KEROTOR-579252 format. One record per residue (C-alpha): residue in three letters; z, y, x. Coordinates in steps of 0.001 Angstrom, whole numbers, plus 500000, padded with zeros to 6 digits. Last residue first. Example, Ala and Ser with C-alpha at 12.3 -4.5 7.8 and 13.67 -1.06 7.14 Angstrom:
<recs>
SER507140498940513670 ALA507800495500512300 
</recs>
This chain:
<recs>
MET471262282133139816 THR472258285646138657 GLY469443288258139356 GLY469961291164141654 LEU466798290579143629 ASP468135287826145593 ARG465780287266148570 ARG465018283678149891 PRO464042282216146735 PRO465914279158145540 TYR464472275601146540 GLY463208272815144384 VAL463720269118143683 MET463196267759140188 VAL464881264583139002 VAL463440262866135873 SER465661260502133873 GLN464662257139132172 GLY466043255815128901 GLY462677254770127708 PRO461712258037126196 PHE463658260678127955 SER467347261272127232 LYS468151262998130625 ILE466838265742132801 THR468373266161136296 VAL467435269187138264 ALA468130269232141899 LEU468240272387143915 PRO467296272433147592 VAL470015274099149875 ASN469205277440151547 PRO469887279461148356 SER473241277553147991 GLN474033276643144520 LEU473184272802144619 VAL472808270404141772 PRO471831272590138878 ALA471794270819135630 PRO468653271148133293 SER469172270020129796 GLY467613267101127982 GLY466974266620124289 CYS463129265795124130 SER462408269507123168 ALA464485270245126416 ALA462135268214128563 GLU459208269871127132 ALA460557273249127928 CYS461506272166131384 SER457876270726132184 LEU457239266893131783 ALA455926265223134988 LYS452108264515135497 VAL450848261142136765 ASP447314261345138543 LEU445051258312138764 ARG442038258431141117 CYS439284256100140833 ASP437662253460142853 VAL434857250848142464 SER434290247550144398 ALA431499244768145104 GLU431575241350146702 GLY428967238849147800 LEU427021235560146731 PRO430186233297146930 ASN432090235572144397 VAL434179238643144885 ALA434868241573142530 LYS437100244407143673 CYS438700247061141616 THR440362249982143461 TYR443207252437142541 VAL443749255648144426 GLY447090257322143808 GLY449532258021141151 ASP452316255325140583 PHE455011257385142409 PRO454549260098139635 SER456063257611137253 PRO453969255148135127 LYS455489253600131996 ARG453464250422132072 ILE450041250411134107 GLU447489248412132330 LEU444480247225134237 SER441270246231132520 CYS438189244373133576 VAL435330243686131208 GLY432939240864132265 GLU433441238593129330 ASN437071239138129300 ILE439242240200132610 VAL442921241182132241 ALA445370242747134667 ILE448930243783133594 TYR450739245805136125 LYS454535246948135982 PRO455414243203136158 ASP454159242891139572 GLU452496239708140818 ARG450138241356143313 ILE448506244563143659 GLU446672244589146787 MET447061247643148808 GLN444264249938149514 ASN445940252842147920 LYS446456250720144929 LEU444269247728144892 TRP443084245282142044 ILE441241241998142712 ILE438962240380140490 LYS437552236787141425 PRO433859236570140183 LYS432199234201137658 PRO429443232558139243 PHE427457234506138431 ALA428004238319138315 ARG428328241462136039 VAL431073243984136243 CYS432395246370133740 CYS435508248827134442 PHE438431250087132710 LEU441809251634133674 GLN444696251621131412 THR447706253974130607 ASN451248253426129401 TYR453377256616128695 GLY456411257339130779 ARG454893260119132954 THR451892261702131377 THR448354260646132378 SER445512261760134559 ARG441882260062134730 ASP439337259252137234 ALA436689256868135811 LEU436109253192136949 PRO432685252140137100 GLN430500250561134473 THR427740248203135496 PHE429662246845138463 LYS427605244350140460 PRO428932241113141618 ALA426217238870143349 GLU423936236889141133 SER423147233102140252 PHE421163232767136998 ASP418879230282138560 ARG416323229264135876 GLY415906225556135144 LEU412563224003135942 TYR410592222624132923 LYS409655219290131677 GLU409155219099127943 PRO410779216409126175 GLN408443213817124815 TYR409321212784121097 VAL407163210047120014 ILE405823210789116433 GLU404525208113114145 PRO402372209768111430 LYS404139209841107861 PRO401861208746105077 ILE400546210723102263 HIS400587208435099275 ALA398222208963096476 LEU399342207085093528 GLU397244204892091275 THR395964205079087467 THR394972208690087712 VAL395485210875084596 ALA392881212162082354 ALA394197214924080174 VAL395096215099076365 ALA394973218086073966 SER392017219591075927 HIS392256222997077203 GLY391349226170075014 CYS388968227003072337 ALA386353228522074528 ASN386215225391076686 GLU388469223687078778 SER388755220084080313 PHE392056218891081716 VAL392517216833084751 ARG395647214733086090 PHE396809213614089500 SER399691211389090754 TYR401538211856094258 SER403690210031096556 ASN405411212013099082 GLY405800211297102781 ILE404026214205104014 ILE403778217106101827 LEU400443217980100272 ASP398596220955101643 SER395206220055100253 VAL393515218858096797 THR389828218269097177 CYS387839218519093799 SER385013216757092030 LEU383029217088088820 ARG382254220721089639 SER383157224052087812 CYS386751223869088692 ARG388486226278086027 GLU391657226033087576 VAL392806224081090813 VAL396508223274091898 THR398393223257088787 PHE401932222073088944 TRP403458219053087202 GLN406991217969087506 GLY408116214502088384 SER410436215556090996 LYS410374212590093431 ARG407002211116092535 ASP405058214305093149 SER402912215826090435 LYS399588217247090672 GLN397379219357088146 VAL393599219817088026 THR392198222390085567 TYR388393221880084667 GLY385494224121083783 LYS384130226673081086 LEU382872223885079105 ALA380139224901076532 ALA381160224567072983 ASN380878222104070019 GLY384351220441071104 ASN382836219087074517 ASP383168215513073209 LYS382165212814075572 PRO383996214504078427 PRO382316215009081721 SER382863212476084475 TRP385548212517087262 GLU386221212626090983 LEU389163213382093202 ALA389598213852097002 VAL393249213905098503 ASN394379215894101366 PHE397325216190103678 GLY396003213751106305 TRP393466211398104733 VAL393228210194101014 ASP389735209302099430 VAL388006208839096164 LEU390934208822093661 LYS389613208201090194 LEU389161209907086905 ASN386667207927084786 GLU386613210205081804 PRO387441214023081188 PRO389557214734078136 GLY388044215791074868 PRO387358219441073997 GLN389366221486071738 GLU387515223088068774 VAL384668224905068039 VAL382922226330064761 ARG379258227968065668 ILE378007230672063355 ASP374479231808064183 ILE373590234507061523 THR369717235101060742 ALA368431238189059177 LYS365769238946056604 ASP364237241952054951 GLU361962241550051872 LEU359565243732049765 ARG357446241906047264 ASP359852242669044472 ILE362998244009046294 LYS364447241281048605 VAL367365240990050843 SER367458237616052501 LEU370328236246054706 GLN369540232865056732 TYR372554231074058142 GLN372064229202061404 GLY374412226305062251 SER378191225217062269 ASP379730224410059068 SER379979220656060118 ARG382517221721062683 GLU384798222539059979 ALA386117226211058880 LYS388801226467056200 ARG388406229282053821 ILE384601229863054273 PHE383511233311053238 PHE380165235372053195 ILE380591238723051692 THR377211240638050723 ASP377005244502051003 ARG375498247668049205 ASP375198246888045398 GLY377654243906045743 ASN377188240118046569 ARG379767237630046585 VAL379171234278048460 THR381506231269048739 VAL380869228482051133 ARG382168224928051267 LYS382131223600047606 PRO379137225987046842 ASP377061224086049470 LEU374361226585050576 PRO370568226300049796 GLN368474224777052699 GLY366323226495055210 ASP368863225850058101 LYS371447227321055923 SER370513229693052992 TRP371773232883051538 SER370159235151048849 VAL370497238884048121 GLN368121240496045271 PRO367688244139045902 ARG369308246964043754 PRO366685249650043103 GLN367200250968045840 GLY367777249121049038 GLN370478249056051702 PHE372528246298053575 PRO376240245654054608 ILE377351242285055930 LEU380920241353055530 LEU381792238037057196 ASN385006235920056510 VAL385159232520058410 ALA388661231161057975 GLU390315229101060620 GLY390732225408060655 VAL388346224639063546 PRO387987227730065812 ARG385533230387065116 ILE382576231599067403 TYR379760233985065993 THR376778233398068159 GLN375127236988068876 ARG374074239822066502 LEU377131239172064582 HIS379480241225066785 ARG377296244170066345 PRO377047244326062541 VAL373909243325060735 ARG372524246215058678 ILE369927244491056473 LYS367379246760055036 PRO365563246819051651 HIS363265249709051285 GLU364803252881049506 LEU363564254540046385 ILE361296251728045101 GLU359274253137042089 ARG357900250449039947 ILE354614248561039511 VAL355299245069039008 VAL353036242578040566 PRO352069239311038886 GLN352868236022040482 GLU350965233519042524 LEU348295236231043693 VAL344791235042043205 ALA342159234244045819 PRO338766234336044169 VAL336105231564044555 SER333446233155046436 MET330721235539045347 GLY327034235148045920 GLY324545233799048393 ALA323881237049050066 ASN327437237475050804 VAL330699238320048737 ALA334441237446049405 LYS336460237618046308 VAL340167239135045790 ARG342506238783043063 ILE345260240845041326 GLN347161240185038205 LEU349285243382037260 ARG352366244151035575 ASP352500247804034868 GLY356110249700034808 PRO354829252862036784 THR351111253466036195 LEU348478253041039008 ASN346553255715040902 ARG345904253568043910 ILE344907250059045132 THR345468249679048901 TYR343301247374050797 ARG343543245131053936 VAL341352242641055364 SER338565245067056175 LEU334947244374055475 PHE334273246676052523 LEU332230246439049483 GLU331697249464047397 LYS333468250861044140 ASN336833249185044848 ALA339345248196042239 ALA336837245959040073 GLU338228245339036502 TRP339314241906035125 ASP340148241946031462 GLU341732238478030976 THR344811239608029412 GLY348573238421029893 ASP349315240489032913 ARG347215243521033129 CYS344021243161035196 CYS342947243501038616 GLU339872243010041149 VAL339227243379044788 LEU335658242597046112 TYR335166241814049638 GLY332434242339052270 ASP328955241392053164 LEU329865238113054984 GLY327093236338057087 THR323779234990055988 SER324700231265056818 GLY328098231350054898 ALA331276233010055806 GLN333214230044055912 GLU336776229948056900 PRO337500232957054640 ALA338884236138056418 LYS342616236784056123 TRP344646238765053440 THR346467241905052887 LEU347415243940049806 SER348875247445049308 VAL350010248470045782 SER350161251996044398 ASN351574254248041871 ASP355345253753042012 ASN355391251826045141 VAL354456248483046477 ASP353849247252049982 GLU352234244559051834 VAL351385242103048978 ALA349902238818049949 LEU346498236841050036 HIS346716234161052705 LEU343019232999052735 PRO340012234441051377 CYS337881231753049441 SER334693230202050814 PRO331409231980051168 PRO328331231625048980 GLU325433229324050181 ALA321931230929050599 LYS318940229061048550 PRO316225227485050701 GLU312774229173050363 GLY310180227959047705 ARG307644224956047924 GLU303885225401046888 PRO302386222491044627 ALA299982220092046065 ALA296224220780045268 ALA294298218373043076 PRO292123215705044659 PRO288409216374044592 GLN286436214569041631 PRO284161211746042312 GLU280624211842041386 PRO279407209669038498 PRO278053206365038927 LEU274292205638039235 ALA272417203690036477 GLY271486200210037289 GLY269662199051034029 ALA272723198270032394 PRO275288200925032382 SER277741201020035099 ALA281143200328033919 PRO283203203146033238 ALA285190204612036344 ALA288894204311036246 VAL290499207438035456 ALA291994209477038249 ALA295585210010037897 PRO296481212960035911 THR296614216278037519 GLU300143217499037835 ALA300854220874036320 PRO301033223624038888 GLU304734224578039922 ALA305764227951039508 ALA307200229683042765 PRO310730229574043405 THR312991232493042734 ALA314703234380045646 GLN317962235807044721 ALA318632239311044330 LEU321461240840046332 GLU324644241695044424 PRO326216245102043941 ASP329130244381041607 PRO328801246467038501 GLU331748249236038344 LYS334965248672036726 SER337043251801036037 PRO340515251997037680 MET343465251156035369 
</recs>
């Protein structure tokens, strides 16, 4: 221990010696007979001198505490006394002694005015009692003494709590689920770990705590709303301590909104109002969910989610339907188990509609005949049916007239004339060379007329083609100056072809 030095104290002033009081004046003796003069009166004794007023010592230092402890020193802190005395504070005196003894020794050689001091050169394993006195001209104050002795030992690692990131904010768990927290810490030698809730010890029936060398486990098997609160964790090595606060909130589904009512119904819209639920489930409300149901289907459909206000307007309702509405409240745990339902239906009436036909002028579609697709010239083979096509547009419907070589084709079974949706066709059945010529299609209506023309050529079969069909040429006349007639039989349809020709004028030696 450090050697003790005498405390420097200021000398105190001693009052002056008081003189002995003079006895009271003795009564004068009776005057002798004969009129002798009395003795002369003595002067009064001098008043004793008074000393200077004595200085008062200061009051006790406040809040003495250990700031740090290691294997060879102790750091102390305190606060100045409330009363420093009339002469002011001269400084502080720090004293210490081994636990169980009364051998107090001064740790500082000179007075100092700082409220922090470190006692050095200590021996590991000592248990010391420490006190601090305030000193002024009036003397020393009552000492401030630490409540418990300080153990001098080596602290290799100061206590420190490593709070996980997800526990640095409010930790929320639903009702009925387990709360299992693992919080690591550091400190060597092994620190003392303690838990408390709102400054009170934990209920062992509700909370289980298991402490290790490097971590502590906080466990609640089935959380209840009463388990919500702030839990304090303390890790302590001697006078060194680290604290952390864990805020746990156990939540559940909120209650339903209250006083749901229909405020107004207009057009396709309905206005709703309600009040907050009595029980928010121990968590802030995220909003309200509004649903509608029409009377016909009875199914519920969500129209608004997480409405933050206490009112809502539902639009786009169907005319003629009656609707009921319900509202759920929502928090971090989900929607309320029960919804608030409107007591009356909201009917969307059908407005009275009077049909007024629109007045407009009819369009005149009258048009003179006009051919949009003319007839096309074509050639065909004798005996094969052929068709002529053209397209005409007109209103009123025109009359179609077919002509051959400017002669109208009337009721002739060889020709079939058809008109359908403006498409005019003329079918010529088994044409012969005599059916060739110019064909005309004429369209006539009250507004005018139009016509188109085409040429039709009918080709006869050659001798080779006729022979392939089973016929044979037969000479009719043998004279060079007489026309020759060749008859070809067995053509399709049972018809015969007659070809007329003349022999050459000179016979070159060939046989006719």
